[in-house]
N, C-alpha and C positions, 0 to 999 in steps of 0.2 A: 430461269428455265423457260424455254419457248413452249408454245402450245403443242408442237409436234412431239417434243420430248415428254410433255405431260401425257399426251394420248398414248404414246408408246409405253410409258411406265404403267399407265392404267391397264393397258392391254395385257402386260406381263402379269400384273396382280390378278387380273380377271382369269387368266389362264391357270395361274397357280391355285386360285380358289376353285376352279372347275376340276382340276386334276387331283389335288390333295383331298384326303378324306376329312371332311369338316363336320363336327357335331352341330346339332341344332342350336347354335349360339343365339339365334334370334329370340329364343325362349328365355334368355337371361333377363329380359325386361319384365318387371313386375306390373301389377295392376295400377299401382300408384304412378309408375313411370308412364303407363298407357294414358292415364288421365292427363298428365302434363303434356304428352305428345299431342293428344287430341285438342287441348286448349291452344297450344302453339299453332297447330294446323288451322284451327278456326281463325286465329288472328291473321295468318297469312292469307287466308281466303278473303277476309275483310279488306285487307290492304289491296289485294288484287282487284277487288270490286270497286274500291275507291278510285282506281285508275281506269275504270271502264267509262269511256266517254259517251257510250250509248245509253247508260243507265242514268236516269234523272237524279238530281242531287237530293230531292226529298225522299227518294227510296233508299238512299244510302244511310240507313239507320239500322243498327244491329244490337243485339243483346248477347252478351257473353254467356256460353252454356254453363251448366252446373259443374262440369269437369274443371272449370277454372278456379275452383276453390273460393277464396275470399273475394275474388273479382267476379264471381258468378252473379248474373242478373244485372250487371253494369251495362248501361246503355252507351253505345258508341256510335257517333254520327260523324259524317265527314266534316272536317273543320271548315269554317267560313272562308278562311284565307286561301284554301286549296281550290276553290271554284275557278278563280281567275288564273291561278297557276296551272291548273289542269288544261285550260283552254290554250294557254301560251305553249305549254309543253307539247300539246297535240299538233301544233303548227310546225314544230321543229322536226322535219323529215331528216333523219340522221344516217340511215343506212338502206341500201338497196340489195335485196337478196334475189338472185335469179329464181324463177318459177314460184316465188313467194310474194314478191312485191316490195314496196317501200315501207320501212318501219319508222314510226315516230319515236320520240323520246318516251312518250307514255307507253308505247308498246314494249319497249325494252324493259321498263320498270315492271310492267305486268308479267313479263316473262321471268324476271328475276324472282318475284314473289311466288309465281306458279312453280318454279323449279324447287324452291324450298318446300312448298306445300306438297308436291309430289313425293319428295324425299320423305317427309314426315308421314305421308299417307302409306308409303311402302313399308316404313318401319312399323307403323301401327298394324297393318294387315299381316305382317310376319308373326304377330303375336296371337292371331286368331287360331285357337286350338282345332277348329273344324276344318282348317285348310292346311294341307301339307306345305312345308317350306322347301322349295327348290332353291338350294343355295346358289347354283350357277345362274339361275334366272334372277334371283335377288341381287347378287353382286353385279350382274350385268345392268340391271336397272339403276343401281347406285352410280355405276360408271357413266351411264347416259345422263343422269341428273347433273353430275359434276361437269361433264363436257359442255352441256348446254349452259350451265351457270357461268363457266369460264368464258364462253363466247359472248354471253350477254354483258358480263362485267368488263370485258375487253372493249366492247363498243361504248359502254357508258363512261369509261375512263378516258376516251379519246377526245381531244379538243379539235373542233371543226371550224374552218374558216368560211363564213357566209358573206361573200362580197368583201367589204372592208371591216366587217364585224367578226370577232372571234366568239364562237359558241362554246362555252365551257359548261358541260352538263353537270359537273360537280358542284356548280353554284346554284343549282335548281332548288326549289322548295325553300327559299330564304336561307340557303346555306345548310339545310338539313342533309342534303344529298352527300356532302363530304363525309359526315360521320356515318351515314347509312351505308355508303360504299365501303368504308373501312370495316363495318360489321359484316357486310357481305363477303369481304375477303377472308375474314375469320371463319365464316360459315363454309366457304369454299375449302379451306384447309381441313375443317372437320369432316367434310365430305370425303376427302382423300383418306383421312384417318379411319373412317368407317370402311372404306374399300380395303385399306391395308390390313384391317383386323382379320379379314378372311384368310390371310396368308401368315398370320402370326402363330407362334407356338401354341399348342393345344391348351396349355395351362393358362394362357393369357388372352385367348380369343374372346371369351365371353365378357371379361372385364373391359377389354379395349372397345368391343362393339358397343356396350352399354354407355361407356364414358363418351364416346364420340357422338352417339345419337343424342344423349342428354345435353351435350354441349351445344348441338344445333338447336335444341329446344330452348336453352337459356338465351342464346344469341337471337333467336327468333322473337322471344319476348322483348329483348332489348331493342330490336329493330322496330317493333310495334310502338314502344315507348318513345323512341327517337322521332318517329313520324308525328305523333300526337304531342310531343313536348315543345319546349320553347325554341324558337328559331335562333340560329347563331347570328349575332350582330354582324352585319356587313357594312356598317356606317361608322364614322368616327364618333366618339362619345361627345356628349354635350360639353362645350367649353366652360359652361357655368360650374361644372363639377370641380374644375381646377382653379376657379377664380378665388383669389384671396382678398381680404379686406385690408384697409389701411392699417388697422390695428395689428393684423397678423404680420404684415411686412415690417411695421415698426418694432414689434416684439422680436422678430428674427434679426433685425439690424442691431438691436440692443444686445442680444445674445452674442452676435458676432463681434461687436466692438468690445464687449466685456471679456469675451474669451481672448481676443487679441491683446487687450490690456493686461490680462493676467499672464499670458504667455510672455509679453514683453517684460513684465515685472520679474518673472522667474528668470529670464535671461539676464536682466540687470543685476539681480541679486547674485547670480552665479558669477558674473564678471566681477562684481565688487568683491566677492570672496576670494577671487584669484587675481586681485589687482596687481600685487607685486610681481607675480609670475608673468602677467601679461605685459607690464611695463618693461620687464627685463627682456622678454621676447621681442617687443617692439623696438627696443634699443639695438638688439642684435640684428634685427631685420634692417634697421636703418643703416647700420654699418655695412651689412651685405649689399644694400642698395647703392652705397657709395662705390663699393668694389665693382658691382655690376655696371655702374655708369662709366667707370674707368675702362672696363673691358669693352663696352660698346664703343667708346671713343677709340680704343685701340683697333677696333674693326672698322674704323672710319665711319661710324654711325653715331649721330648725336640724337639721343632720345631721353626723355625724362621717365624714370622707372615708374613713377606714380601713374602715368598714362596707361602703361601695360597692366598694372595691378587693378586700378579702378575701372579700366575698360573691360577687363575680364569679368569683374563683379557686375558691371552694368549689363553685359550681354546675358549673363546667367539670370540677372534680375528680370530682364525682359521676358526671357523664356519661362521663368517661374511665375511671373505675372500672367502670362498667357495661360499656363496650366491652371493657375489658381482661379482665374475668371471662368474657364471652361468647367472646372469642378464645382465651384461655388461653395458657399457656406464656410463653416469653420475649417472643414477639411481643406478647402481651397487656400485659406490663410496659412494653414500648417504646411501645405505643399510649397507655397511661395517662400516661406521662411526656410524650409529645408533646402530648396534649390539655391537660395541666396547664400546659405551657409556653405553649401557645396562649392559655389562659385568663389567664396572667400578662401576656402582651402586650396582650390586650384590656382587662384591668383597668386598665392604665396610662392608657388613653384613656377609660375609662368615666366618671369624674367630669365631664370636659369635655362628653361626649355627653349625660349626664343634665342638666347645667346648661343646655346649649343647648336641649334638649327642654323643660325647665321654663320657660325664658324665652319660647320660642315659644308654649307653651300659655297662659302668663300674659298674653302680649301679645294673643292672640286673645280671651281673656276680657275684657280691658280695652277692646279695639276694640268689642265688643258694647255696652259701657256708655258709650262715649265720646260718643255723640250726646246721651244724656240728661244727661250731665255738662255738655256745652256749653250745652244749653238752660237748665240750672240756673244756670250761670255768667252767661249772657246776661241772665236775669231778675234775678239779684242785682245786676248792674251797672246795669240800668234802675231798680232800686229805690234806688239811691244808694250801694250798697256799693262798696268797692274790690276789686281782683282777689284780694288776700290773703284778705279776708273771704269772697269767693266760693269760694275753694279750701277754706276752713274749713267752709263750708256744704255743699259736696260731700262732704267727709270725714265729716260727721255724718249727712247724709240718704240717702246711697247705700250700697250693699253692697260688701264686698270683691270683687275686689282693688283697684278704683280708689279706694275710700274709704281703704284703707291707704296707697296711694301718695300721694294728695293730702294726707292727714293728716301723712305724713312730711315733705312739702315745707313744710307750715305749722310743724311742730315745728322743723325746721332753721332756718327764718326767725326764729322766736321765740328761738332760741338764739344768734342773731347772724350767721347765714350770710346773705349777700346773696340776695335773692329770685331773681335771675337765675342765680346759682350753684346754688341749690337746685333750680331748674327743669332745669339741665343734669344734675344727679344723677338726676332723674326720667327724663330722656331716655336716660341710660346704663343704667338699671335695666330699662327696659321696651323690648321690641322692637316698636315700633308706628310706622309711617310717618306716620299721621295725627296721632298724639300729638306727634311731632317737629315737624310743621307748626304745630300749635297753640302749642307752646312757643316756636318761633321767632317766630311772630306776636306773642305776648305780650312777648317780649324787645324786638323791634323797636318795638312800640308804646310801651313804657316809655322807650325811648331817643329816638325821634323824634316820638312823639305819634301820635294818630289815634283814630278811633272804633272801639273794641274790640268794641262790641256788633254793629256792622255786620259786622265781620270774623267774629265767631262765627256770625252768621246765615248768612253765605256758606259757612263751614266745615261747618255743619250740613247745608246743602243738598248740598255736595260729598260728605259722608259718606253721605247718604241715596242719592244717585245711584250712588256707588261700591258701596254694599251691594247695590243692585239689579243692578249689573253683575256683581258677584261671584257672586250667586245664579244669574244666567243662565249664567255660565261654569262653575259647578259642575254645572249641569244638562247643559251641552254636553260636559263632560269626564267625566261619570259612567261612560261606557262604558270609558274607559281605566282608571279606578279599579277598576271591577268586574273587568276583565281582569287587572289586577295581583293582585287577591285570588284569582281563579281560578287564575292561574299559580302562586301560592304554595301554595294549598291542595290542588288536585287531585292532584299527585303523591303527597302523603302520604295522601290519601283512597284512591287506588288501591293504595298499598302496604298500607294497613290492610285493604282488601278481600281482597288476596292473602294476607295473614296469616290472615284468617278462614277462607279456603277451603283453604289449604295451609300451616299454621303451621310444620310441621316443616322443610319445604324452605326456607321463607323465613328462618327463624331460622338454619339451617345456612349459608345464603348470606351473610346480613348479619353473621354471626359470623366469617366468613372475612376475611382481609386484603383480598382483592379486593372483597368486598361492602362493607367499611368504606370503602375508597377510592372506590368507585362512589357510596356514600351522600354522602360529603363533597363529591365532585365535583359531584353533582347539587344539593346545598344551595347551593354557591357559585354555580352558574349560574342557579339559581332566584332567588337574591338579585340577581344582575346583571339578570335579566329584569324583576324587580319594579322595580328602580331605573330601567331604561330606560322602562318603561311609565309610571312615575310622572312622569318628566321630560317625556314626551310629553303628559301631561295638565296640566302646570303652565303657567299663563298669568298673567303679572303684570299687574295693573291699574294 
């Protein structure tokens, strides 16, 4: 809320207080409340005089009056540290007011304390039974106090640039100014509550008025204690506090090694208890690896399955080692073992996932060459060749991967495999719906007869139309694909930006167990979001 809005609202409340019939709610304060008000008022006067640069330091010695209860008779003098600070603050000319002159930082603080003093003085005088209470005048005085305090606090909270140096008044008084300004903000709110009490329902006016005034009293006492209290440290702690001895480090190392050994022993006993089941699973997986190796060979890729399995475990192990070293301690060891175990689970399914991705990629490449291959086959049939010679022509004149696949069909046929069976092998190796249609058409034609040239011409037309439709669908679903990319990339981009601006805090957070859990949780849900957006953009032709 801006200052103009505040002033307007205060004016409305003042008008309401002047028009509505208001009982003498100021008398709601008792004699005990009056004593507390006078004590807080005296403390504000003392603080205001502490900031008087014209008054010598030796004269800034005061005794709290009897109304302060247990603290009565206590001697209060200006702290020794404040003498140099007062001189420095007086040199900081921070604001120029026309017709009034230039105010220093000291002047602003004196104004703040004086506004609180005048508020308390007005509240105390309203209890004098010998003086009539003019509520309109009283509320107007409270409004003036709040407006002046708001203007003063607004100036104290501003950071000023002096040449190449930034002047931050909140750092004054060895850091005490920050907490004192916060207390002043609370006092400012209670000023508003006092003004608001004049327009409250009749049954609540006296109680609200007393509560707001006494809240200012409590906050004023707290403000006095903050000034005389211990400064807020603005320097880094002594490194000796965090220094450890060789015995401490050795003991921590022994605990880590012992904990790791016990964890390893527990894992060994668990595996030994499930030894037969594990051996059976290993044998089944070995048989699967043989099948996978054959499937990779059928995709014209020669690779050892163990490289995929152990490579996945190695990558997860490096990531787990990085997280473990950042976390440290036994928790770091546990995180490393957990990530390695997760890598082992993923590595078991990795060969199948790689094979499926390879088949899909190879199928898409063959689909792009399929129309040219059909045209070449159709032309070869028109020239008098049979279908086998047409396949051989495609394998010689076109580029891989379709040349390799058609050439393998021809080789299998030349080695004695029936042509239909060789075509079935091609359908098994390649994930292509249109290629399956072509193979079925060839097989049916060889069994029942028909004009294969006409069939190929129609298939070429279908492939051409399907390609146009797929391009149109890709254009229509481009937004979903871009959204999936943005969903997957933006969180990591924002994390990188935060690392650049505040690396220390980010590293300390993501090195903690909570930070690691949050990171893994976000990665999982980002993956789910990508999958959902990808499914939304998939349309089968």
